[in-house]
N, C-alpha and C positions, 0 to 999 in steps of 0.2 A: 259835354259833347257826346260821351258814351251813351247817356240817357236818351239824347235826341236820336241816335241811330236806332234805338230800340222802338221808336215811335214812327218810323217812316211809313207813309202810306202811299199807294200808287196815286199818281196825279189824276184828278177827276176830269181834267180837260183833255187828256190824252185819249186817243181812240184805243179801245181794248184790243189786244192781240187775239188771234184765233183761239188761243188756249186760255183765254181769260177766266173761264169757269174754274179750271184747275188752279190757276194762280190765285184767284180770290179765295178758294177753299184753303190753299196753303197759307195765304196771308192771314186768313181768319184763324186758322189753327195756331199759327205762330203768335198772333196777338193774344189769343186765349192763354197760351202758356206764359207769355211775358207780362201780361197786364198786372197780375198780382205783385210780381217782383218790382215792376216799374213803379207801381203805386206805393209800395212799401218804401222803396228807396227815395221817392219824391217826398213822402211824409217825413222820413228821417232827415233828409236834407233840409227841408223847410224848418223843422224843429231846431236843427243845429244853427241854421242861418238866423232864426229869430232869437235864439239864446245869445249868439255872438253879437247881434245887432243891439240887443238890450244891454249887454255888458259893456259894450263900447260906446253906447250913447247914440249910435247911428240910427236907432229907431225913431229918433225925433224928426229925421228928415224923410222917413218912409211912411207915406200915407196909409198903406195897408197894415202898418203896425201901430197906428195912432192910439189904439187902446192901451198900449204898453207905456205910453208917455209917463215919465215920472216914476215908473216902477221897474224893478229888475226881477228877473226870474231867479229864485233861489229856493232851497228846501226848508227854510225856516218854518213855514206853515206845516209841512209834513212832519218835521222833527217835533214841533210843539203839539201836534195833534196826538191825543192819547190813544187813538185807535189805529195809527199807522206807525211804521218805522221807516228810516231812510232806506230807500230801495234803489236797485241798479238793474241795468240791462247788460248782459254779458254776451259777447260774440265769441263763438268757437267754430272753427272750420274742421270738417272731417273728410276723409277721402271718398266715402261712398255712403249709400243709403243704409246698409247693414251696420256700419260703424256708427252712424248718426243715431239709429234706433237704439242700439245697445248702450251708447253713452247717455242718451237722453233718459232712457228708462232707469239707469243706475243713479243718475242725478236726482230724479224724482223719488225713487225708492229711499234714498238716503235723506230725503227732505231738505236737500241743498238748494232747491228752487221750487217755486210754485208752478211754473210752466216752462216748457221748452218748445219753441216753434222750430220745425225743421224745414228749411228752404232748399229744395233740390235745384240742380241745374245751374249752379254758379260756376264761373271759371275764374280761377285765381292766377294772376300773373305776378311773379315775385322774383327777387334776387336770391339765389342760393348757389353755393359752391362756385362762386365767381362768374356766374352767368345768369341770364334771364331764363326762368322756368315757367311753365304753364301747365296747370292741371285742372281737371273737372273736380269739383268738390260739392259738399253740401254745407250750408251755413246753419248753425244752431243759434237761435236767439233766446237767451235764458233770462227769465225774470226772477229776481231773488232779493233778499235783504243785503244791504251793504256790509253788514257784520259777518256775512257768510262768504265773502269774496276769497279770503285765504283758504278756507276749507274747500270751497269749490275749485279753486285753482289747483290745489294739491290732488283732489279727486280726478280732475281732468288729466293732470300730468301722469298719475298712476295708472289710468285706464285708457289712455290714448295711444293710437298706433304711431304717431309722429314722435320724433326725438325732441322737437321743439314746437309743441302745440300752441296755437293762438288762443290767448285768453285776454280779451280786452273789455274793460268795464266802463260803462257810461252812466252817469247819475240820472235818476228819474227826478225831475224837478217838480212834478205835480201830475195831476190827472184825476181820474174817477176815484174818489175817496173809497168807495166800496170795493173797487178792484185792488187798490193799495192795501186795504184791510185784509182782503183775501190773500194777497202775497204774504202778509205778516202771519196770518192764521194757518197757511199751508206749508210753512217752512219751520224748521227747528230753530230754537233760540240761539244756539251757537255750537 
């Protein structure tokens, strides 16, 4: 539902109000800012849905997943390939742009990750100190080796402004083999 609210467009059948030029400019600017984030969230959601469907067998009844019939997603191919290593995506939130830049650069300098994407403009709503809190944050999307998760977690904890920083890891089940090789070659062994 939250994603749908990001994609609301003015009705084409409604007659435009006298200030429609200003509204269209504002709507266009809003969509330009939100489009990359909405697209990224959609892709991540689809990947999670597809993985869940394949693991539970639900993909057999979903025509758009028909290519997955009889197969499950797993990292066996990645683990057996001599040119890649099991890899993960790690989410870390930070309070602002400066903190995100500083932490991202330190992670890369230590070769704890091959790449860190910084996604500005997110709002986190969470439970803390017995009540609902809300803060503007930046999301770091970190691509690294699975074997570096503990070292990365300790680095984040030691260099983060929060008392309890978010560090959440998701497995990479497959992808562009050359990119996965690049993750391996751009990170330290352990």
